[in-house]
C-alpha positions as a Python dict, from the first residue, in 0.01 Angstrom:
ca = {
    (1, 'X'): (0, 0, 0),
    (2, 'X'): (114, -336, 147),
    (3, 'X'): (181, -617, -83),
    (4, 'X'): (294, -972, 34),
    (5, 'X'): (594, -1060, -169),
    (6, 'X'): (931, -1066, -4),
    (7, 'X'): (977, -1110, 341),
    (8, 'X'): (931, -730, 519),
    (9, 'X'): (1245, -627, 795),
    (10, 'X'): (1195, -370, 1035),
    (11, 'X'): (1587, -266, 1059),
    (12, 'X'): (1674, -170, 1402),
    (13, 'X'): (1602, -322, 1731),
    (14, 'X'): (1507, -6, 1959),
    (15, 'X'): (1177, 190, 2115),
    (16, 'X'): (1106, 325, 1773),
    (17, 'X'): (1099, -39, 1600),
    (18, 'X'): (874, -133, 1857),
    (19, 'X'): (648, 197, 1738),
    (20, 'X'): (710, 107, 1389),
    (21, 'X'): (594, -237, 1425),
    (22, 'X'): (272, -159, 1574),
    (23, 'X'): (169, 74, 1280),
    (24, 'X'): (237, -222, 1078),
    (25, 'X'): (23, -420, 1254),
    (26, 'X'): (-275, -201, 1121),
    (27, 'X'): (-112, -176, 770),
    (28, 'X'): (-11, -474, 693),
    (29, 'X'): (-296, -744, 799),
    (30, 'X'): (-196, -1060, 812),
    (31, 'X'): (49, -957, 1055),
    (32, 'X'): (-155, -971, 1308),
    (33, 'X'): (-239, -1313, 1259),
    (34, 'X'): (136, -1394, 1244),
    (35, 'X'): (73, -1487, 837),
    (36, 'X'): (336, -1232, 733),
    (37, 'X'): (635, -1277, 715),
    (38, 'X'): (819, -1012, 968),
    (39, 'X'): (1140, -1012, 1125),
    (40, 'X'): (1387, -759, 1288),
    (41, 'X'): (1736, -679, 1124),
    (42, 'X'): (2031, -526, 1317),
    (43, 'X'): (2377, -474, 1302),
    (44, 'X'): (2420, -592, 1634),
    (45, 'X'): (2156, -931, 1617),
    (46, 'X'): (2276, -1060, 1969),
    (47, 'X'): (1940, -1036, 2080),
    (48, 'X'): (1760, -1292, 1910),
    (49, 'X'): (1401, -1153, 1944),
    (50, 'X'): (1249, -834, 2004),
    (51, 'X'): (896, -777, 2061),
    (52, 'X'): (830, -1126, 1997),
    (53, 'X'): (979, -1130, 1701),
    (54, 'X'): (1341, -1280, 1608),
    (55, 'X'): (1642, -994, 1544),
    (56, 'X'): (1863, -1098, 1232),
    (57, 'X'): (2232, -956, 1109),
    (58, 'X'): (2217, -739, 809),
    (59, 'X'): (2314, -993, 591),
    (60, 'X'): (2022, -1216, 604),
    (61, 'X'): (1836, -922, 377),
    (62, 'X'): (1784, -1071, 26),
    (63, 'X'): (1719, -858, -290),
    (64, 'X'): (1319, -857, -313),
    (65, 'X'): (1292, -817, 5),
    (66, 'X'): (1135, -542, 201),
    (67, 'X'): (1275, -316, 452),
    (68, 'X'): (1179, -24, 687),
    (69, 'X'): (1446, 195, 877),
    (70, 'X'): (1340, 222, 1237),
    (71, 'X'): (1640, 413, 1358),
    (72, 'X'): (1612, 792, 1421),
    (73, 'X'): (1974, 905, 1310),
    (74, 'X'): (1967, 1045, 930),
    (75, 'X'): (2278, 929, 879),
    (76, 'X'): (2287, 530, 978),
    (77, 'X'): (1895, 577, 800),
    (78, 'X'): (2074, 712, 440),
    (79, 'X'): (2397, 444, 472),
    (80, 'X'): (2171, 126, 557),
    (81, 'X'): (1884, 273, 240),
    (82, 'X'): (2200, 256, 20),
    (83, 'X'): (2345, -56, 174),
    (84, 'X'): (2009, -250, 110),
    (85, 'X'): (1905, -117, -187),
    (86, 'X'): (2260, -156, -344),
    (87, 'X'): (2162, -556, -248),
    (88, 'X'): (1813, -533, -447),
    (89, 'X'): (1609, -500, -135),
    (90, 'X'): (1279, -263, -183),
    (91, 'X'): (1224, 5, 59),
    (92, 'X'): (863, -33, 230),
    (93, 'X'): (735, 283, 333),
    (94, 'X'): (528, 285, 670),
    (95, 'X'): (169, 463, 700),
    (96, 'X'): (-11, 400, 1022),
    (97, 'X'): (-370, 373, 944),
    (98, 'X'): (-431, 666, 1146),
    (99, 'X'): (-234, 920, 967),
    (100, 'X'): (-364, 1188, 730),
    (101, 'X'): (-178, 1238, 375),
    (102, 'X'): (-388, 1528, 198),
    (103, 'X'): (-376, 1579, -206),
    (104, 'X'): (-90, 1639, -416),
    (105, 'X'): (164, 1520, -198),
    (106, 'X'): (505, 1369, -333),
    (107, 'X'): (682, 1191, -73),
    (108, 'X'): (1036, 932, -133),
    (109, 'X'): (1087, 602, -47),
    (110, 'X'): (1125, 443, 274),
    (111, 'X'): (892, 695, 470),
    (112, 'X'): (762, 637, 823),
    (113, 'X'): (416, 819, 886),
    (114, 'X'): (353, 743, 1232),
    (115, 'X'): (53, 751, 1402),
    (116, 'X'): (-171, 1026, 1407),
    (117, 'X'): (63, 1209, 1196),
    (118, 'X'): (-95, 1453, 912),
    (119, 'X'): (63, 1591, 587),
    (120, 'X'): (-239, 1854, 477),
    (121, 'X'): (-129, 1848, 82),
    (122, 'X'): (96, 2046, -184),
    (123, 'X'): (404, 1946, -41),
    (124, 'X'): (748, 1763, -105),
    (125, 'X'): (910, 1521, 71),
    (126, 'X'): (1235, 1341, 10),
    (127, 'X'): (1365, 968, 88),
    (128, 'X'): (1292, 811, 440),
    (129, 'X'): (1153, 1093, 603),
    (130, 'X'): (1038, 976, 990),
    (131, 'X'): (738, 1166, 1081),
    (132, 'X'): (698, 1070, 1483),
    (133, 'X'): (330, 1029, 1653),
    (134, 'X'): (129, 1349, 1633),
    (135, 'X'): (335, 1533, 1442),
    (136, 'X'): (247, 1764, 1103),
    (137, 'X'): (360, 1878, 783),
    (138, 'X'): (165, 2177, 629),
    (139, 'X'): (84, 2375, 303),
    (140, 'X'): (356, 2448, 49),
    (141, 'X'): (661, 2246, 221),
    (142, 'X'): (1009, 2139, 128),
    (143, 'X'): (1180, 1826, 296),
    (144, 'X'): (1511, 1671, 193),
    (145, 'X'): (1584, 1339, 253),
    (146, 'X'): (1678, 1147, 562),
    (147, 'X'): (1500, 1444, 792),
    (148, 'X'): (1352, 1343, 1160),
    (149, 'X'): (1065, 1463, 1323),
    (150, 'X'): (1037, 1369, 1686),
    (151, 'X'): (690, 1339, 1839),
    (152, 'X'): (421, 1660, 1792),
    (153, 'X'): (643, 1852, 1568),
    (154, 'X'): (425, 2157, 1416),
    (155, 'X'): (574, 2240, 1085),
    (156, 'X'): (368, 2537, 913),
    (157, 'X'): (302, 2627, 535),
    (158, 'X'): (626, 2763, 313),
    (159, 'X'): (908, 2598, 532),
    (160, 'X'): (1201, 2433, 365),
    (161, 'X'): (1398, 2162, 553),
    (162, 'X'): (1722, 2069, 415),
    (163, 'X'): (1912, 1723, 404),
    (164, 'X'): (1932, 1540, 801),
    (165, 'X'): (1775, 1816, 966),
    (166, 'X'): (1681, 1662, 1293),
    (167, 'X'): (1363, 1855, 1462),
    (168, 'X'): (1291, 1769, 1811),
    (169, 'X'): (988, 1708, 2020),
    (170, 'X'): (724, 1968, 2041),
    (171, 'X'): (903, 2251, 1817),
    (172, 'X'): (709, 2473, 1617),
    (173, 'X'): (866, 2606, 1304),
    (174, 'X'): (685, 2981, 1207),
    (175, 'X'): (530, 2955, 885),
    (176, 'X'): (674, 3129, 574),
    (177, 'X'): (564, 3291, 291),
    (178, 'X'): (604, 3162, -82),
    (179, 'X'): (852, 3477, -150),
    (180, 'X'): (1078, 3375, 158),
    (181, 'X'): (987, 3049, 321),
    (182, 'X'): (1135, 2960, 665),
    (183, 'X'): (1439, 2753, 610),
    (184, 'X'): (1566, 2471, 854),
    (185, 'X'): (1936, 2422, 688),
    (186, 'X'): (2110, 2124, 627),
    (187, 'X'): (2222, 1911, 940),
    (188, 'X'): (2035, 2159, 1195),
    (189, 'X'): (1954, 2061, 1482),
    (190, 'X'): (1610, 2223, 1624),
    (191, 'X'): (1564, 2134, 1969),
    (192, 'X'): (1266, 1983, 2209),
    (193, 'X'): (1010, 2245, 2222),
    (194, 'X'): (1181, 2539, 2022),
    (195, 'X'): (981, 2836, 1820),
    (196, 'X'): (1148, 2862, 1528),
    (197, 'X'): (1093, 3252, 1443),
    (198, 'X'): (1373, 3248, 1142),
    (199, 'X'): (1594, 3051, 954),
    (200, 'X'): (1861, 2796, 1092),
    (201, 'X'): (2187, 2785, 902),
    (202, 'X'): (2312, 2404, 800),
    (203, 'X'): (2482, 2252, 1079),
    (204, 'X'): (2358, 2462, 1374),
    (205, 'X'): (2172, 2407, 1673),
    (206, 'X'): (1909, 2612, 1822),
    (207, 'X'): (1740, 2611, 2140),
    (208, 'X'): (1457, 2814, 2329),
    (209, 'X'): (1149, 3052, 2284),
    (210, 'X'): (1216, 3207, 2040),
    (211, 'X'): (1484, 2972, 1900),
    (212, 'X'): (1856, 3126, 1929),
    (213, 'X'): (2150, 2908, 1836),
    (214, 'X'): (2347, 2675, 2114),
    (215, 'X'): (2629, 2537, 1843),
    (216, 'X'): (2746, 2550, 1502),
    (217, 'X'): (2923, 2231, 1325),
    (218, 'X'): (2977, 2070, 1017),
    (219, 'X'): (2611, 1991, 901),
    (220, 'X'): (2550, 1564, 927),
    (221, 'X'): (2594, 1359, 626),
    (222, 'X'): (2614, 953, 568),
    (223, 'X'): (2989, 805, 677),
    (224, 'X'): (2965, 613, 353),
    (225, 'X'): (2728, 500, 83),
}
């Protein structure tokens, strides 16, 4: 999957960016020896180094460069994805060497598959999906754009997750059926440790076991493209 053309940017300079760097060290062999042209970029580049690498402003990303967005907010990822793509930069997919990707998978641009994640097969995943450590997506799932899985999410078969949904650490999504998939709506938030046994509407936040509605709001979308 790795290529050697253009500078490779990790967009973001926080905790998840450090985890992405770890995955890249296994995916891009030259990086371990310092030969890869790799750096961080951020809206706020006041910290000149992070994890031993320089942090630059976003304006330094040039046409032909590759970029990975290491930011948890789906709306922020959407804004940055469109901004950088308009400049001619190329989304780069991160796939940890310990990640497992099954057959018949369609995965959109810029995905991040962290350590020990699993996509079992026969699923469709949209743009800029983030799948954090030990999370999985089982068979026959459909996941929209700019969706975030925190660590240890259990997404069982026949689940449909719409754009900008956020699934918290340790959440369990009950298996649906082909006739009636479990639906997690656009901009929905599934809280940490929640056990989701029925559909979650657009913009809802659910918590608990079984998951119940804590808050309703307008679905999250990007502020600008």
